C-alpha positions in Angstrom: 0.0 0.0 0.0 2.8 2.4 0.7 3.6 2.5 -3.0 0.0 2.8 -4.2 0.5 6.5 -4.9 2.9 5.9 -7.7 1.4 2.6 -8.9 -2.4 3.4 -8.9 -3.3 6.9 -7.7 -1.0 8.9 -10.0 0.9 6.2 -12.1 4.5 6.9 -12.8 4.6 10.0 -10.6 6.8 11.1 -7.8 5.9 9.7 -4.4 3.2 11.7 -2.5 4.9 12.4 0.8 1.6 13.1 2.6 0.3 9.7 1.5 3.4 7.8 2.6 3.6 9.7 5.9 0.2 8.2 6.8 1.5 4.7 6.2 4.7 5.4 8.1 2.5 6.1 11.2 -0.1 3.3 11.1 -1.5 3.3 14.6 -3.0 6.8 14.6 -1.6 7.4 18.1 1.8 8.7 17.1 2.6 12.4 17.6 2.5 12.7 13.7 -1.3 12.6 14.0 -1.7 15.2 16.8 -2.4 18.2 14.5 -4.5 16.1 12.2 -7.2 15.0 14.6 -9.5 18.0 14.0 -10.6 19.3 10.6 -11.4 22.8 11.6 -10.1 25.0 14.5 -13.2 26.6 15.9 -11.6 28.4 18.8 -11.3 31.8 17.0 -14.8 31.7 15.4 -17.8 33.6 16.8 -20.5 32.0 14.6 -21.1 29.4 11.9 -24.0 28.5 9.7 -25.9 25.2 10.3 -23.6 22.3 9.5 -24.4 18.6 8.9 -21.6 16.1 9.7 -21.9 12.7 8.2 -19.5 10.2 9.9 -18.7 6.5 10.2 -17.8 4.5 13.2 -15.2 2.7 11.1 -13.8 5.8 9.4 -10.2 6.2 10.3 -10.5 10.0 9.9 -14.0 10.5 11.2 -15.2 9.0 14.4 -13.1 10.9 16.9 -12.7 14.1 14.8 -16.4 14.2 13.9 -17.4 14.1 17.6 -14.9 16.8 18.5 -16.0 19.0 15.6 -19.7 18.5 16.4 -19.3 19.5 20.0 -17.3 22.6 19.1 -19.8 23.6 16.4 -22.8 23.2 18.7 -21.2 25.9 20.9 -21.4 28.3 17.9 -24.7 27.2 16.4 -27.1 24.8 18.0 -28.6 24.0 14.6 -25.6 21.7 13.7 -26.3 18.0 13.2 -24.3 14.8 13.2 -25.1 11.5 11.7 -22.7 8.6 12.6 -23.3 5.2 11.1 -21.6 1.9 10.5 -19.5 3.2 7.7 -15.9 3.2 6.7 -14.2 6.2 4.9 -14.8 4.7 1.5 -18.1 2.9 2.0 -20.3 5.5 0.2 -22.6 2.8 -1.3 -23.7 1.7 2.2 -24.4 5.3 3.2 -26.5 6.2 0.3 -30.1 5.7 1.5 -29.4 7.5 4.8 -27.0 10.0 3.2 -29.4 11.3 0.5 -32.5 11.4 2.7 -30.6 13.3 5.4 -29.0 15.7 3.0 -32.3 16.5 1.3 -34.0 17.1 4.6 -31.2 19.3 5.9 -31.0 21.3 2.6 -34.8 21.7 2.4 -34.9 23.2 5.8 -31.8 25.4 5.7 -31.4 26.3 2.0 -35.0 26.4 0.9 -36.3 27.5 4.2 -39.0 24.8 4.1 -40.5 24.7 7.7 -42.3 21.5 6.7 -39.1 19.6 6.1 -38.3 16.9 8.6 -36.2 18.3 11.4 -33.2 16.2 12.1 -32.1 15.2 15.6 -29.0 16.8 17.0 -27.3 13.4 16.7 -28.5 10.5 14.7 -26.4 7.5 15.7 -26.3 3.9 14.7 -25.9 1.8 17.9 -23.2 -0.9 17.6 -23.1 -4.1 19.6 -26.0 -6.4 20.7 -28.9 -4.1 19.9 -27.6 -2.7 16.6 -29.7 -0.2 14.7 -30.5 3.5 14.4 -31.3 5.0 17.7 
């Protein structure tokens, strides 16, 4: 996998250092990842528009960062929403029924101003374990 950048992503290219750096630190607990845990720094912001986060429990980028970001965003705008399901980073096919319905409801409410659009819960989570399913 470490050479996938020059073999498959951009064939016959120079190595992508950012890509290889990730493989050089495979656990995700190394200091290398410390500044990569959060997508946005909210500390200096005073307001944000409504935001919908769509995350996966098995997403190597998402689960921890998504929860951190959602918590920080809710301090700036209580109309932020998070959906976290049984997805990996690349498992878009499995997300589609939930993803499209949620996006359309969110956009209808916030972009079209449709008060009749379904209001999403603050957090819509898929419970893992013995009683699996959407909560």
